[in-house]
Structures are given as C-alpha cells and as structure tokens.
C-alpha positions as CSV (number, residue, x, y, z in Angstrom):
1,M,-23.5,43.1,-42.0
2,A,-23.4,39.9,-44.1
3,G,-19.7,39.4,-43.3
4,L,-20.0,39.5,-39.5
5,Q,-18.9,36.4,-37.7
6,P,-18.6,35.3,-34.1
7,V,-15.3,36.4,-32.4
8,R,-12.7,33.7,-32.6
9,G,-13.1,31.2,-29.8
10,T,-16.8,32.0,-29.3
11,R,-19.8,30.4,-31.0
12,D,-23.5,30.3,-31.1
13,I,-25.1,27.4,-29.2
14,L,-28.1,26.2,-31.2
15,P,-31.1,24.4,-29.7
16,D,-29.9,20.8,-29.9
17,E,-26.6,21.5,-28.2
18,R,-28.2,23.9,-25.7
19,W,-30.6,21.1,-24.8
20,R,-27.5,18.8,-24.0
21,H,-25.9,21.6,-21.9
22,R,-29.1,22.1,-20.0
23,F,-29.4,18.4,-19.2
24,I,-25.8,18.4,-17.9
25,E,-26.4,21.5,-15.8
26,E,-29.7,20.1,-14.3
27,T,-28.1,16.7,-13.7
28,A,-25.3,18.3,-11.8
29,L,-27.6,20.6,-9.9
30,G,-29.8,17.6,-9.0
31,V,-27.0,15.6,-7.6
32,A,-25.5,18.6,-5.8
33,A,-28.8,19.4,-4.2
34,R,-29.0,15.9,-2.8
35,Y,-25.6,16.6,-1.1
36,G,-27.0,19.8,0.4
37,Y,-25.4,22.3,-2.0
38,S,-27.3,25.5,-2.9
39,E,-27.0,27.2,-6.2
40,I,-25.4,30.7,-6.4
41,A,-24.2,33.0,-9.2
42,T,-21.4,35.5,-9.0
43,P,-20.8,38.4,-11.5
44,I,-19.3,37.6,-14.9
45,F,-16.6,40.2,-14.3
46,E,-14.7,41.2,-11.1
47,F,-12.0,43.7,-10.2
48,S,-8.9,42.3,-11.7
49,D,-7.2,42.0,-8.3
50,V,-9.7,39.2,-7.4
51,F,-7.9,37.0,-9.9
52,K,-4.4,38.5,-9.8
53,R,-4.1,38.1,-6.1
54,T,-5.4,34.5,-6.0
55,L,-4.4,32.7,-9.2
56,G,-0.7,33.6,-8.8
57,D,1.6,35.7,-10.9
58,T,3.1,32.6,-12.5
59,S,-0.1,31.0,-13.6
60,D,-0.8,30.9,-17.4
61,I,-4.2,32.3,-16.7
62,V,-2.9,35.6,-15.2
63,T,0.2,35.9,-17.5
64,K,-1.5,34.9,-20.8
65,E,-5.2,34.2,-20.7
66,M,-7.2,36.8,-18.8
67,Y,-9.6,39.2,-20.6
68,T,-8.8,42.4,-18.7
69,F,-9.9,45.9,-19.6
70,T,-10.4,49.4,-18.0
71,D,-14.1,50.4,-17.8
72,K,-15.5,53.8,-18.2
73,G,-15.1,54.6,-14.6
74,G,-11.3,53.9,-14.8
75,D,-11.5,50.5,-12.9
76,E,-9.5,47.6,-14.2
77,V,-11.9,44.6,-14.4
78,T,-11.5,41.0,-15.7
79,L,-14.0,38.6,-17.2
80,R,-13.9,35.7,-14.8
81,P,-11.5,32.9,-16.0
82,E,-12.7,30.5,-13.3
83,G,-15.3,30.3,-10.5
84,T,-13.5,29.7,-7.2
85,A,-11.9,33.2,-6.7
86,G,-15.3,34.9,-7.2
87,V,-16.9,32.6,-4.6
88,A,-14.2,33.3,-2.1
89,R,-14.6,37.1,-2.8
90,M,-18.3,36.7,-2.2
91,L,-17.7,35.0,1.2
92,I,-15.6,38.0,2.3
93,S,-17.6,40.9,0.8
94,G,-20.9,39.3,1.8
95,G,-19.9,38.7,5.4
96,L,-20.8,35.1,5.1
97,A,-18.0,33.6,7.2
98,Q,-20.3,33.5,10.3
99,D,-22.5,31.0,8.5
100,L,-19.8,28.4,7.8
101,P,-19.8,25.7,6.7
102,L,-21.2,26.7,3.3
103,K,-22.0,24.4,0.3
104,Y,-22.4,26.1,-3.1
105,F,-23.1,25.0,-6.6
106,Y,-22.6,27.3,-9.6
107,R,-22.8,27.2,-13.4
108,G,-22.1,29.8,-16.1
109,P,-19.7,31.2,-18.7
110,M,-16.0,31.7,-18.1
111,F,-13.5,33.5,-20.4
112,R,-9.8,32.7,-21.2
113,Y,-7.7,33.9,-24.1
114,E,-6.2,30.6,-25.3
115,R,-5.9,28.7,-28.5
116,P,-9.3,27.2,-29.4
117,Q,-9.3,23.4,-29.6
118,K,-11.6,20.4,-29.3
119,G,-14.0,21.1,-26.5
120,R,-12.2,24.3,-25.4
121,F,-13.3,27.8,-26.3
122,R,-12.4,31.4,-25.3
123,Q,-15.9,31.7,-23.9
124,F,-16.8,28.4,-22.3
125,H,-19.1,27.2,-19.6
126,Q,-18.5,25.4,-16.3
127,T,-20.4,23.9,-13.5
128,G,-18.7,23.5,-10.1
129,V,-19.1,23.2,-6.3
130,E,-17.3,24.8,-3.4
131,L,-17.3,23.5,0.2
132,L,-16.2,26.2,2.6
133,G,-15.3,25.9,6.2
134,V,-14.6,22.1,6.4
135,A,-11.0,21.4,7.2
136,E,-11.4,17.6,7.6
137,P,-10.6,15.0,4.9
138,L,-14.3,14.2,4.8
139,G,-14.8,17.4,2.8
140,D,-12.4,16.2,0.1
141,I,-14.1,12.8,0.0
142,E,-17.6,14.4,-0.3
143,V,-16.8,16.7,-3.2
144,I,-15.0,13.9,-5.1
145,A,-17.9,11.5,-4.5
146,L,-20.3,14.2,-5.7
147,G,-18.4,14.7,-8.9
148,A,-18.2,11.0,-9.5
149,E,-22.0,10.7,-9.1
150,I,-22.6,13.4,-11.6
151,L,-20.3,11.7,-14.1
152,E,-22.1,8.4,-13.4
153,G,-25.4,10.1,-14.1
154,L,-24.1,11.4,-17.4
155,G,-22.7,8.0,-18.5
156,I,-19.1,9.3,-18.3
157,L,-17.7,7.8,-15.1
158,S,-16.9,4.3,-16.6
159,K,-14.8,6.0,-19.3
160,S,-13.0,8.3,-16.9
161,T,-10.0,7.9,-14.6
162,L,-9.8,9.7,-11.2
163,E,-6.2,10.9,-10.8
164,L,-5.2,11.8,-7.2
165,N,-2.3,13.5,-5.5
166,T,-1.5,15.4,-2.3
167,L,0.2,18.8,-2.3
168,G,0.6,18.6,1.4
169,N,0.3,21.4,4.0
170,A,2.3,24.6,3.9
171,E,5.3,23.2,5.6
172,S,5.5,20.2,3.3
173,R,5.0,22.3,0.3
174,S,7.8,24.6,1.4
175,A,10.2,21.7,1.9
176,Y,9.3,20.2,-1.5
177,R,9.8,23.6,-3.1
178,E,13.4,23.8,-1.8
179,E,14.0,20.2,-3.2
180,L,12.7,21.2,-6.6
181,I,14.7,24.4,-6.7
182,K,17.9,22.4,-6.0
183,Y,17.0,19.8,-8.7
184,F,15.9,22.2,-11.5
185,N,18.8,24.6,-10.9
186,D,21.0,21.9,-12.4
187,F,18.9,22.1,-15.6
188,R,18.2,25.8,-15.6
189,A,19.7,26.4,-19.1
190,E,17.7,23.6,-20.6
191,L,14.3,24.6,-19.2
192,S,11.8,26.6,-21.3
193,E,11.6,30.3,-20.8
194,D,8.3,29.9,-18.9
195,S,9.8,27.3,-16.5
196,Q,12.9,29.4,-15.9
197,D,10.6,32.2,-14.8
198,R,8.6,29.8,-12.6
199,L,11.7,28.4,-11.0
200,E,12.2,31.8,-9.2
201,R,8.6,32.2,-8.1
202,N,6.8,28.9,-8.0
203,P,8.8,25.8,-9.1
204,L,5.8,23.5,-8.5
205,R,4.3,24.9,-11.7
206,I,7.2,23.4,-13.7
207,L,5.7,20.0,-12.9
208,D,2.7,21.1,-15.0
209,S,4.7,22.2,-18.0
210,K,3.6,20.9,-21.4
211,N,7.0,21.6,-23.0
212,K,8.6,18.4,-24.2
213,R,12.1,19.0,-22.8
214,D,10.6,20.3,-19.5
215,R,8.6,17.0,-19.2
216,E,11.8,15.0,-19.8
217,I,13.5,16.9,-16.9
218,V,10.4,16.6,-14.7
219,A,10.4,12.8,-15.1
220,N,13.4,12.5,-12.7
221,A,12.4,15.3,-10.3
222,P,12.1,14.6,-6.6
223,E,8.8,13.0,-5.5
224,F,6.5,15.1,-3.3
225,A,5.9,12.1,-1.0
226,D,9.5,12.3,0.2
227,S,8.7,15.8,1.6
228,L,5.4,15.1,3.3
229,D,5.2,15.5,7.0
230,T,3.1,13.3,9.3
231,E,0.0,15.6,9.2
232,S,0.0,15.7,5.4
233,T,0.5,11.9,5.1
234,E,-2.3,11.2,7.5
235,F,-4.6,13.6,5.8
236,F,-4.1,12.0,2.4
237,A,-4.4,8.5,3.9
238,A,-7.8,9.5,5.3
239,V,-8.9,10.7,1.9
240,T,-7.9,7.6,0.1
241,E,-9.5,5.4,2.8
242,G,-12.7,7.3,2.4
243,L,-12.7,6.8,-1.4
244,D,-11.9,3.1,-0.9
245,A,-14.9,2.9,1.5
246,L,-17.1,4.3,-1.3
247,S,-15.6,2.0,-3.9
248,I,-14.5,5.0,-5.9
249,S,-11.4,3.8,-7.8
250,Y,-8.4,6.2,-8.4
251,Q,-4.9,6.3,-9.6
252,L,-2.1,8.1,-7.8
253,N,-0.3,10.7,-9.9
254,S,2.6,12.3,-8.1
255,R,3.0,15.0,-10.9
256,L,-0.6,16.3,-10.6
257,V,-0.3,19.8,-9.2
258,R,-3.3,21.6,-10.8
259,G,-2.8,24.9,-12.7
260,L,-3.5,27.4,-9.8
261,D,-1.3,28.4,-6.9
262,Y,-3.8,28.3,-4.1
263,Y,-4.2,24.5,-3.8
264,C,-3.0,22.4,-0.8
265,H,-3.5,18.8,0.3
266,T,-5.7,16.9,-2.1
267,A,-5.6,17.6,-5.9
268,F,-7.7,15.5,-8.3
269,E,-8.8,15.2,-11.9
270,F,-11.2,13.0,-13.7
271,T,-9.6,12.4,-17.1
272,T,-10.7,10.6,-20.3
273,E,-9.1,9.6,-23.6
274,G,-12.2,10.6,-25.5
275,L,-11.1,14.2,-26.0
276,G,-7.6,13.9,-27.3
277,A,-4.7,15.5,-25.5
278,Q,-6.8,17.8,-23.4
279,G,-8.6,15.0,-21.5
280,T,-9.6,16.6,-18.2
281,V,-13.4,16.7,-17.7
282,L,-13.7,17.6,-13.9
283,A,-10.9,18.8,-11.7
284,G,-10.3,20.5,-8.3
285,G,-8.8,20.2,-4.9
286,R,-8.3,21.8,-1.5
287,Y,-7.5,25.5,-1.2
288,D,-7.3,26.3,2.6
289,G,-5.2,29.4,2.1
290,L,-7.2,31.2,-0.6
291,V,-9.7,33.2,1.5
292,E,-6.9,34.4,3.9
293,Q,-4.8,35.3,0.9
294,M,-7.6,37.6,-0.3
295,G,-7.8,39.4,3.0
296,G,-10.4,37.3,4.8
297,T,-10.3,35.1,7.8
298,A,-8.5,31.8,7.3
299,T,-11.1,29.5,5.9
300,A,-10.8,25.9,4.7
301,G,-12.1,25.2,1.2
302,V,-12.3,22.4,-1.3
303,G,-14.1,22.2,-4.6
304,W,-14.0,21.4,-8.3
305,A,-15.1,22.6,-11.7
306,A,-16.2,20.8,-14.9
307,G,-16.4,22.0,-18.5
308,I,-19.9,21.7,-19.8
309,E,-18.8,21.7,-23.4
310,R,-16.6,18.7,-22.7
311,L,-19.2,16.9,-20.7
312,A,-21.7,17.4,-23.6
313,M,-19.3,15.8,-26.0
314,L,-19.0,12.7,-23.8
315,A,-22.5,12.3,-22.2
316,Q,-24.2,9.1,-23.3
317,N,-27.7,9.2,-21.9
318,V,-29.1,12.6,-22.8
319,P,-32.8,12.3,-23.4
320,G,-34.3,13.6,-26.6
321,V,-36.0,16.9,-26.9
322,E,-39.7,16.7,-26.1
323,R,-41.5,16.2,-29.4
324,S,-44.4,18.5,-30.1
325,I,-48.0,18.1,-31.3
326,A,-49.0,20.2,-34.3
327,I,-52.5,21.8,-34.5
328,I,-53.6,22.3,-38.1
329,P,-56.8,24.1,-39.1
330,V,-58.1,22.9,-42.4
331,V,-59.5,26.3,-43.4
332,P,-58.4,29.9,-42.4
333,E,-61.7,30.5,-40.6
334,L,-60.7,28.0,-37.9
335,Q,-57.4,29.8,-37.0
336,N,-58.8,31.3,-33.9
337,K,-60.2,27.9,-32.8
338,A,-56.7,26.5,-33.3
339,I,-55.2,29.3,-31.2
340,S,-57.7,28.6,-28.4
341,L,-57.2,24.9,-28.4
342,A,-53.4,25.3,-28.5
343,H,-53.6,27.6,-25.4
344,D,-55.7,25.1,-23.6
345,L,-53.4,22.2,-24.3
346,R,-50.3,24.1,-23.4
347,S,-51.8,25.0,-20.1
348,R,-52.3,21.3,-19.5
349,G,-48.6,20.6,-20.1
350,F,-48.5,19.6,-23.8
351,T,-45.9,21.0,-26.2
352,I,-47.9,22.5,-29.0
353,E,-46.8,23.8,-32.4
354,L,-49.2,26.1,-34.2
355,G,-48.3,26.8,-37.9
356,Y,-48.5,30.5,-38.8
357,R,-49.5,30.2,-42.4
358,G,-50.1,27.9,-45.3
359,N,-52.6,25.3,-46.3
360,M,-53.1,21.9,-44.6
361,S,-50.4,20.3,-46.8
362,R,-47.8,22.9,-46.0
363,R,-48.5,22.8,-42.3
364,L,-48.2,19.0,-42.3
365,K,-44.8,19.2,-44.0
366,R,-43.7,21.7,-41.4
367,A,-44.9,19.4,-38.6
368,N,-42.9,16.6,-40.0
369,K,-39.8,18.8,-40.4
370,L,-40.1,19.7,-36.7
371,N,-40.3,16.0,-35.9
372,A,-43.8,16.4,-34.3
373,K,-45.1,13.2,-33.0
374,A,-48.8,13.9,-33.8
375,S,-51.1,16.4,-35.4
376,I,-54.5,17.6,-34.5
377,I,-56.5,18.4,-37.7
378,L,-59.4,20.8,-37.2
379,G,-62.0,20.5,-39.9
380,P,-65.4,22.1,-40.0
381,D,-67.3,18.9,-40.1
382,E,-65.5,17.3,-37.2
383,L,-65.9,20.5,-35.1
384,E,-69.6,20.4,-35.6
385,R,-69.5,17.0,-34.0
386,G,-67.3,18.4,-31.2
387,A,-64.3,16.4,-32.4
388,A,-61.0,16.6,-34.2
389,T,-58.8,14.2,-36.1
390,V,-55.6,13.1,-34.4
391,R,-52.9,11.7,-36.7
392,N,-49.9,9.7,-35.4
393,L,-47.1,11.2,-37.6
394,D,-44.8,8.2,-37.0
395,T,-47.3,5.6,-38.2
396,G,-49.7,7.6,-40.3
397,N,-52.7,6.2,-38.3
398,Q,-55.5,8.6,-37.5
399,E,-58.8,8.7,-35.7
400,E,-61.5,11.1,-34.7
401,V,-61.4,12.1,-31.1
402,S,-63.9,14.0,-29.0
403,L,-62.6,17.4,-27.9
404,E,-63.7,16.6,-24.3
405,T,-61.4,13.6,-24.2
406,L,-58.7,15.0,-26.4
407,A,-56.2,15.8,-23.6
408,D,-56.5,12.2,-22.2
409,H,-56.1,10.8,-25.7
410,L,-52.9,12.8,-26.4
411,K,-51.2,11.4,-23.3
412,Q,-50.7,8.1,-25.1
413,H,-48.4,9.9,-27.6
414,N,-46.0,10.9,-24.8
C-alpha cells in the first residue's frame, strides 16, 4: 500500500488550496445570483452520445480526450469533459423548455485525458453559467459582463484581456467554410495530419490548430468578416456596443473560434499571461444550434466556463482561513469542562480547537502550530472563581475573564 500514488493528472486538494477553491466558487455563485442565475448540478457521467453528438467528431475532446467506458449494464458512458452538453441534455430530458428563459450556474469536476501542465489536470474543476432561451445580443452582453464581474471580484480582471470574435449565423458560417476549404486545399500537403482530417469535416477547427506550420498557413487565411451577412454583422455590432456601454474593454481576434463545434455568433475568451502558453481563464460563446442538434426544440443558448484551478493560481484577494481559538485544560480532570465550553462557544459561532491529549505545554505548542489566535486556559483556581485565562497567542498578553462575559470578550480577537 505504501507505493500507491494518485493517478497521473489527478491530485489531492489539501485544506489551504481547497479554501481558495471554495472562495472562488462562492464568489462566482454570489455574482451569478445577483444576475438571477440559479445553481444546478448535472451527473458526473452521461451516455457517451451526449458528448459525441454535440462536441463534434473533429474536436480534440471527442477524438483524444474523453474518458469513456462500458458499464456493467453494457451502456457506454463518459465522464463529463465539459458542462454545457449536460445542461442541454437536462433541458431536453427534464422537459424544461416550457420554462424558458432559464439561467443556470454550475460548478464541479470535469475529466479530460490530456497532458498535465500548469493549471491543467485530467480531473479538473470548472464553474460556469448557461443562459437558455435568449436569442438577443443582450444575452451575450450579460454573460460576458457577469464573467468580468467575477474576475474583478477575484482581482484578476485587470490582468486579463477579453478577446472577442463573431462566428456568424449558419449562413455566414457555411460561406466562410467554403472560403476556407478553397484556401487550405492549396496547402493540403503541408497541413498537419489532424488539420488534413479537419479540412474534410470542419475546416474552422484548423484556425484553432497549435501546430507551428498550420499556424503559419492560418496567418494568411481568409477573414471571417468578409463572409458575414447583414444579420451577423448587426448582431456582433450590438454586442460590442453593449460592452462599450458597460466600459468592458476587449480586443477583436478574428482567429478565435473556440474548441467546440456548436458555437455561433459571439465567441470570447478572457486570457492572461500569468499562466504561460495556456492562458485562457474564462471562455465561452453562443450555441443556438446545440439543443436542436441533440434532438430538442431549437433553443438559443449562450454561456461560459472557467477553470477553478487556474483562477486559484491568479486570485489576489482570497481571505485567510478563519483562525481558531484553542481551549486548554490545565489538568485532565477538567477535560469534560473543556468539552462543554467548546460546545457552547461553537454554537455561538466561534471556531474552537480542543486538544485531544497532552499536558498544557504540548497543547499550547499545537495551538501555535495550528495558528490559533488565542487560547482559553482552564485552571482549577480560575474555575472556582467562575473565570478562565485568555491568552492572545500573537502578543502573548493574557488576562482573566469571567465565563459569563467570555463570548463577548472573544469577539475582539476576530
């Protein structure tokens, strides 16, 4: 047993880091709630078709990264690699379309088989929002503003750049697809194997290639803007005007296509240089065709997801863990009195540590190791007077305090 280790790409999250994760989740939830979003949770695994039918046959997630297996009942299931497809499936299977528009917030683990790197693991955690049933540009503006406010609350926005692009409507996308096929066909032999495969099925994905030669070829590819029809142009103009009205700065990036096949119109990413080459911290876009593609009624959708591990690495204003107060009985006979006092103070909202063994010296050392802010020392003589000694563990100052006023006195140590 001594040689057992976590599976590659997974890890244990210890208290200090979990505290940071929780702060990020609760900050995001708090902002989302102010925008009217309600928290949901979908299963960690789904039938594989939920992802195969939505993420696209040419996406890296489907072709290389999904954790898929056959369960004991013979069904092929997949650990969720992202959150949007599961939410769309929930809309359909739950018969929720009659309640549109719907505003959802989620958080939880995702799974992708990829090379572990800084801030990226095979089991990782995301928080995200989905706005369903709003076809207007206002929906795009709202979810971007929501994401920006969360990043501001975490002290990350000032170090991030919002990159923005339009993928147009179906007609514009089809026209651009034809232009790309014409262009890339001239370089077919020079494209990577993956990009040659994508050229047949989804040439837009080539724009997202990380291959060096592919990127050189992509640099001179036709611009999406040249294929946009009037509707697509006006939609994107309304989005940028809304962001301008909110003073949310952005940079246009005509090569931003996002990694999944179900996006249309607005695509966006908040990126930072603080994480090396993989600098995206929050990303999303509009996916009006997704629910229909899954067999449901045509439903507009827009949303984003953010990696909690990455946000935790960048967050600047995470408060410290609540420091405890240690109760230390001077003699073993006062252990039950210490237990009773600890129970009373915890019920009043105080964080109390109660040593389990050892003399007064050992318990004080443990209190210091735990970074307790104060100790309550229970001695026989003090208790006869209905009092205890309270020691400030930062300054070393101590004073005798009546048990009746102890709770009020301890508030000053917060």
